[in-house]
C-alpha positions as CSV (number, residue, x, y, z in Angstrom):
1,M,16.9,24.7,-19.3
2,L,13.1,25.3,-19.5
3,R,13.0,23.2,-22.7
4,Y,14.7,20.3,-20.9
5,F,12.3,20.6,-18.0
6,L,9.2,20.6,-20.2
7,C,10.6,17.6,-22.2
8,A,11.2,15.7,-18.9
9,E,7.6,16.5,-17.8
10,M,6.1,15.3,-21.1
11,T,8.2,12.2,-20.9
12,F,7.1,11.5,-17.3
13,S,3.5,12.1,-18.3
14,L,3.8,9.7,-21.2
15,F,5.5,7.2,-19.0
16,I,2.8,7.3,-16.4
17,S,-0.1,7.1,-18.9
18,T,1.7,4.2,-20.6
19,V,2.1,2.4,-17.2
20,L,-1.6,3.0,-16.4
21,I,-2.6,1.5,-19.8
22,L,-0.4,-1.5,-19.5
23,N,-1.3,-2.1,-15.8
24,G,-5.0,-1.7,-16.6
25,M,-4.7,-4.2,-19.5
26,Y,-2.7,-6.6,-17.3
27,D,-5.3,-6.3,-14.5
28,L,-8.2,-7.0,-17.0
29,L,-6.3,-10.1,-18.3
30,C,-5.8,-11.4,-14.8
31,S,-9.4,-10.7,-13.9
32,F,-10.8,-12.5,-17.0
33,S,-8.4,-15.3,-16.3
34,L,-9.7,-15.7,-12.7
35,L,-13.3,-15.4,-13.8
36,F,-13.5,-17.3,-17.1
37,F,-10.2,-19.1,-17.8
38,P,-8.8,-20.5,-14.5
39,A,-6.4,-22.8,-16.4
40,F,-4.7,-19.7,-18.0
41,V,-1.6,-19.8,-15.8
42,P,0.1,-17.5,-14.6
43,F,-2.5,-14.8,-15.0
44,S,-5.2,-16.8,-13.2
45,T,-2.9,-17.6,-10.2
46,L,-0.6,-14.6,-9.8
47,H,-3.0,-12.6,-7.6
48,L,-4.0,-15.7,-5.7
49,S,-0.4,-16.5,-4.8
50,V,-0.4,-13.7,-2.4
51,F,-2.8,-15.6,-0.1
52,A,-0.9,-17.6,2.5
53,Q,-3.5,-20.4,3.0
54,E,-4.4,-22.9,0.3
55,E,-8.1,-22.8,1.2
56,H,-8.3,-19.1,0.3
57,R,-6.5,-19.6,-3.0
58,E,-8.8,-22.5,-4.0
59,H,-12.2,-21.2,-2.7
60,P,-14.4,-20.3,-5.7
61,V,-16.0,-17.3,-4.1
62,V,-12.6,-15.8,-3.2
63,R,-11.5,-16.3,-6.8
64,R,-14.6,-14.7,-8.2
65,L,-14.6,-11.7,-5.8
66,L,-10.9,-11.2,-6.4
67,G,-11.6,-11.3,-10.2
68,Y,-14.4,-8.7,-9.9
69,W,-12.3,-6.5,-7.7
70,I,-9.4,-6.6,-10.1
71,L,-11.8,-5.9,-13.0
72,T,-13.0,-2.7,-11.2
73,Y,-9.6,-1.2,-10.6
74,G,-8.1,-2.4,-13.8
75,S,-10.8,-0.8,-15.9
76,T,-10.4,2.5,-14.0
77,R,-6.7,2.5,-14.5
78,L,-7.0,1.7,-18.2
79,V,-9.5,4.4,-18.9
80,A,-7.4,7.0,-16.9
81,G,-4.3,6.1,-19.0
82,L,-6.2,6.3,-22.3
83,V,-7.9,9.6,-21.5
84,Q,-4.8,11.2,-20.0
85,D,-6.1,14.7,-19.3
86,D,-9.0,14.2,-16.9
87,W,-8.2,15.2,-13.3
88,H,-11.0,13.2,-11.9
89,L,-10.0,10.0,-13.7
90,N,-6.4,10.4,-12.5
91,L,-7.6,10.9,-9.0
92,A,-9.8,7.8,-9.3
93,A,-6.9,5.8,-10.7
94,S,-4.6,6.9,-7.9
95,L,-7.2,6.1,-5.3
96,T,-7.4,2.5,-6.7
97,Y,-3.7,2.1,-6.0
98,F,-4.1,3.6,-2.4
99,I,-7.1,1.3,-1.7
100,E,-5.1,-1.7,-3.0
101,A,-2.2,-0.8,-0.8
102,F,-4.4,-0.4,2.2
103,C,-6.2,-3.7,1.6
104,F,-3.0,-5.7,1.1
105,G,-1.4,-4.0,4.1
106,F,-4.4,-4.7,6.3
107,E,-4.4,-8.4,5.2
108,Y,-0.6,-8.6,5.8
109,F,-1.1,-7.5,9.4
110,S,-4.0,-9.9,9.7
111,G,-1.7,-12.8,8.7
112,V,-3.8,-13.8,5.7
113,M,-1.2,-12.9,3.0
114,V,2.3,-14.0,2.2
115,A,4.5,-11.3,3.8
116,S,7.0,-10.6,1.0
117,R,4.3,-10.6,-1.7
118,S,1.8,-8.4,0.1
119,M,4.4,-5.9,1.1
120,F,5.6,-5.7,-2.5
121,V,2.1,-5.0,-3.6
122,C,1.6,-2.5,-0.8
123,V,4.8,-0.5,-1.5
124,T,4.4,-0.5,-5.3
125,S,0.8,0.5,-5.1
126,M,1.6,3.4,-2.8
127,L,4.4,4.5,-5.2
128,M,2.0,4.2,-8.2
129,G,-0.7,6.2,-6.4
130,V,1.8,9.0,-5.7
131,A,3.1,8.9,-9.2
132,V,-0.4,9.2,-10.7
133,L,-1.2,12.1,-8.5
134,T,2.1,13.7,-9.5
135,F,1.3,13.0,-13.1
136,D,-1.8,15.0,-12.7
137,K,0.3,18.1,-11.7
138,F,2.1,17.9,-15.1
139,I,-1.0,17.9,-17.2
140,D,-1.7,21.6,-16.8
141,L,1.8,22.7,-17.8
């Protein structure tokens, strides 16, 4: 029974670190697309599609600031996934998910975001934040 439990923990840890790496790489791709390759659809438009108003999606400053923001949390998630055993990096990665959930939730209630898309981001970010914090508990075993 203990062997199965430890195997499940290792599998969960590997899964979470893989998700962090893939999500970080995806975020960096989206960020670079927003900043440098706006014609690289869908990566340059996916995050922008959450905005309800066309003027927000098309505004160059909004695009750049969103690109920089995605770059910051994407790089944090990628490094946390690659290192795998640093408590502080895992905490930082989980905080990026909680901050993302808070921001999209706040903008949802402000009426700036498309409801279904912003709630999807909010819920999945909260779940990922909790999963990364839980992943941290399995490292010491």
